[in-house]
N, C-alpha and C positions, 0 to 999 in steps of 0.2 A: 463609590469604591472604596474600601477598605485601605489599610495603608498597604497588609499582608495580598490585601489582592493584591494592589496597583504592581506589588514584586512579581508575585504570583503570575499575570500579563507580560511582565518584561519577557519571565522564565518562557514561557508559552513562544514571543517573539523569537526570543534564539532560540528552541528548538526547533522552530521550521526550517533554521537554514541549515542544519543535516539532511532533510529532506531530500529523499534520491541519494544521496553518499551512504547512510547507515545501514539501509536493512541488509542483515531482516531484526539486525538490531533494534530500537525504539527512539525517536524522539527525542533527546533529555536535555533540557536550557537546565541553568542554573548561576543564582543572582547571591551575593555574598554582602549584607547591609549591616553596615553600625553608624549608628544611631541617629538614622535617617537618610546617608548617604550611600549609596554604592562603593563599593571597594575594590570589587571585582566580578566580573562575566565571563558565564562559558559556556557550552554546549560541546553536544556529544556529536565531534565534525568527518569521522569515514570510522567505516564497520575494523572490527582489530584494535582501533588506535581509544586512546585517550578517552577517558567518559564522561561528560558538563560535568563534573563536582572538582574530578581533575585538574581537567586546564579553568575552569574557576580559580582554582587559591592557587596553581598557578604563575597567574595573571599579578595575581595580589601584588602591587609593590612593597620595593621594600621598606619604605620609610612605616606600610602601614601592616606590616607583619606583623607586631604587637599585638594590631587588633583586632586578631582573625580570631581568639580564644575569646570576646565578647562579641564578640557578630552575630547576627541572625541566614546562619542558612537558606537558600530558598531554592528547592529544591523540584521540579515540575512532573516524576516522577519517581516513585520511593527508591532512597539508596539502595544498590547491589549487596548483597552481603553471600557471595563465592567466588571462587575464582575460575573466572573462564578467563579470557585472552588479554585481560584485567586485572592487578588487584583488588577488594570488595571497597566498594567505597563507602558504605558503611561504616569502614576500621579507619580511612583514611578523616574522615568525620570527626570522627570517634579521636583520633593522633592530635588532631588539628587541636582538638580541645573547645570545640565551639559550644556557647553556650544552649541555644536553640537551633532549631530546625525545624520546615514549614515545608511541607509534602504537597503537590497538587494531586497524588493518587493511589494505589497503591499500585505496583507491578506483578500480574496474573503468569504470568512464569512462575513454576515450581518451584524453580533452586531460586527463587525471592519470594515470592507471594506472605508477606508480612513478615517475613526472617530481615530484613532488615530492619524496618521502626522500632521490630525487640533488639535488637543491639543499639543502637542509639538510647530508647526508654533504661533497657540496662545499664548503661556505662550513665546517666543520673541524667539526661540530658530531655530538656522540653522539648515534648515535637507535638507538630499541629498537623492533622492530616484531613482531604480535601476544600482546597482553599479554590474558590473556581472549579473544581472535580467533573463539571462537564465538560467547562474545553482541554480541560488536561487530556479525555479517555477521548476527546473528536481525534486530534491528532496522533493519537497512535488508532488510532479503531483495525487499522492493517492487524496489527502486530497483539494486541486486545483477543481481537475476531480469529487470531492465529489458534495462542494457547487456551481461550475459554470455550473456542466451538471447538477444536480441531478442524481447522480447515480454511483455505484461503481466504479472505475480503475478495469475494463477487461484485463485480462492475458488469451488468449492460449496457452496449453500448450502440447504438444500431442510427444510420445515412433512411430519411425518407422523403417521398413525397410531399406536395402538398395535402393530394390525397389518400397520402398512407403507401405507397410502393417500394421495397423494398429492393427491386428489382426489377427484368423484364423478365416474361417467360419466354424471349430463346437465351442462348449464348453470348448473347454480346452481353459488353460489360455493362452499366448504367450507373452516369457519375451524378454523384444529385450534391454536396457537398462544397463548397467554393474552396480559395484555394487556401480564408485562411482558417477558415473551418479547421482544413487538411492541416496546418501550424498548428492549432492546437490541441489533435487528437495522437500527430505526434511530442505535443509534453505530456498530454497523460497516459501515454503507453512511455515514456523517463522512466514515469513515477509508479509507472511496478514493473513486480517482480515474472511473471506470466501474462500470457495472449494465447486466446485460443481463439481459434475456422474450424469449420466443418471443411468435411470434402466439396466438397463443389463450391461454396469460396475460395480454396486451395487454386484450384484446378481452374476455373473461371474468372478468375480477378490475377492471380499469380500475385497476390502482395507478397514483401517481403517482409513484410511485420514487422521492423525497429520503426528506431526513431529518427531518419535521418537530418528528418527537419529542424530538428530540433534537438539539447548538449544533453548529454550523460550516458549513461547504460541502455542499451539492449533489452528488453524482457526477454526470459524463454519464451521458446514459440512452439506450442499446444496445438498440435490440428487432431483431428479425424478423420483416422484409413484404414479402416475394418479392414477391407483385404488388401489392403498396401501397394493400391493400385495407379496413387500414386507419381505421375513419373519424378526422375532426382533430377534435371534439372530445371526446375521451380525456384522460385528464388527464396521458397521455406525452408528450401535442403541447402542453401550456401552453408557460407563460412563464416556470420554476420550474425552468427549469435545458437547460440544453441537450441536442440530442435525432439521434442518429444511425442512421437507416433503411437498414438491411442488405437489398439486392431483387437485385430480378434485372432490372431495365426502367431506370434513372434512377439519374446520380450527380451531385447534381446538391448546390447551394446555396442553400434556399429565399428569404433572407428577408437582408436588408442587416447582420443582425447574429450571425448565427451560428450560431440561434440550431435552427435544421433542416436537417438538412442531412438528405443521400439518399448509400448507399457502397452500387455495381452492383455484384453480387458473379457473376464469372466460373466457367466446368464447369471451368476448368484446376488449384484445387486446392477443400479440402470448406470447409464454410461455418466451419467454425471454423475457420481455418490465417488467412480471408478478414477474421474476426471479429480475428485480434490483428495480422496486419497491420495494416487498418487504426489500434489504439490503437497498433501502432508507431508508425506513424505521426506519428498526434497524441498523442503521447507522456501518451498512456495508461497509469501505468506496474502498476495494481493492477484490477485488475475481479473484483465479485460476479458469479455466476452465479446466480437466482433459479428460474432455472424457465419451462416447465417441464419436465414430465418427460423430456422427448422429447431437449430442449436440453441438460439438464444430461448425460442419460447419451448424447451425440454426443462431453464434453467426455472425461470416464472412459473411454468403444471407444478413444478416440485416446489416449488418455492424460497428457490434455495439463491438468491441474492441478495444484496446489503443496495445496492446506489442502480440505479439507472441514469442514462447518458441519449438525450433522441435528439436530431440535430434532423430538420425538414425547412425543406429548399418550398419557400413560399411561394418563390413561381414560377417553383417546375408543377406541370397536372401529366400522366401519362394515364392515355389510353387502356391497355389488357398489362399487370406488370402481377406481381408478388405482394401477396396482402403482408406487410410489418407483423411482428408479434401484435399480442393484445397482452394487458394486464390490466388484473385490479388488487386492491389490498395496499396502494399507492401511496404516496402523499408528493405533494409536487413541492420542492424545498425553493427552487430558483428559474430564471430565467433570461436570457441577456439572447438581444442579436447582433447576429454578423454579418452583412448584407446584408443576403436575401435572407440566407441561415438564422433558421429560432432556434436554439440549446434550451431543451426543459429538461433538468434535472431534478430526479425523485429518489424520494427514499422509500420500501419496504414497513408498509404500517402495519404492524404488529401488534 
């Protein structure tokens, strides 16, 4: 690993510390290095607050401030060049007369997308781009998918028995995954901005779709209810998190707080496309699709998914049940075992 890669790796470590708190902004870490020694570090800690570069420069100790202009700034994502909730970070780097900047990857956001790099180059700064680019792209896959494909990053998730059944044929609920896997699922929910279920899942399982077993904010709940038949006493309609109902009848905001919205589905495009369009309009950058089987299969059949996380209880077999979704064009990335549950992580193979 080269020196530049080593410091960029540290930027990525720092960037990850902002997970859960910065969306819809990207994860960004920054390091300031003088003659082989790190003199400051920073990361984007919370949406609407200072960016990584600002936090990095602000942590430089008093005795090291004269060294800023002679240092190299490492940053995992191209510095912004526009006025948003904070001033442009590219201007801050220029104002501090930093002589060299090493960038992990470009920012595809329309307001940036090369403009930050151009500003730095125009100021005579030595700029290097693409250091650990693959790793820098990976940590912001949700942000990049949202801005390049104009849709949320889609994660499919389901639990199945050892013989690949996802639910009973009756209306009784089937508990498949264990308590430890359930806690992990709540962690996953805390990392995403939206969570989607179909009508039957909402009615029969009555899930709250919150991450009550894990710290962090709840995702926006998305439910398909074409004829608005779901009773309002279901947990998905409580005040714990906003809920958007995809239906064929109404397009309204139900209350003053915007906690319950109805999004009308038209016949011009598929349900999946409507959900993606609504999420893009609402700036929901990532969605977990938790069921049921037909809804999950719809995303698979249209080829619109990025990851799949499948929990298999290897000790549970049922004689009759609803079959789990089936997909092809996938790549198994990794697996882990939690007691009797095996969790397989897939990515779509393009």
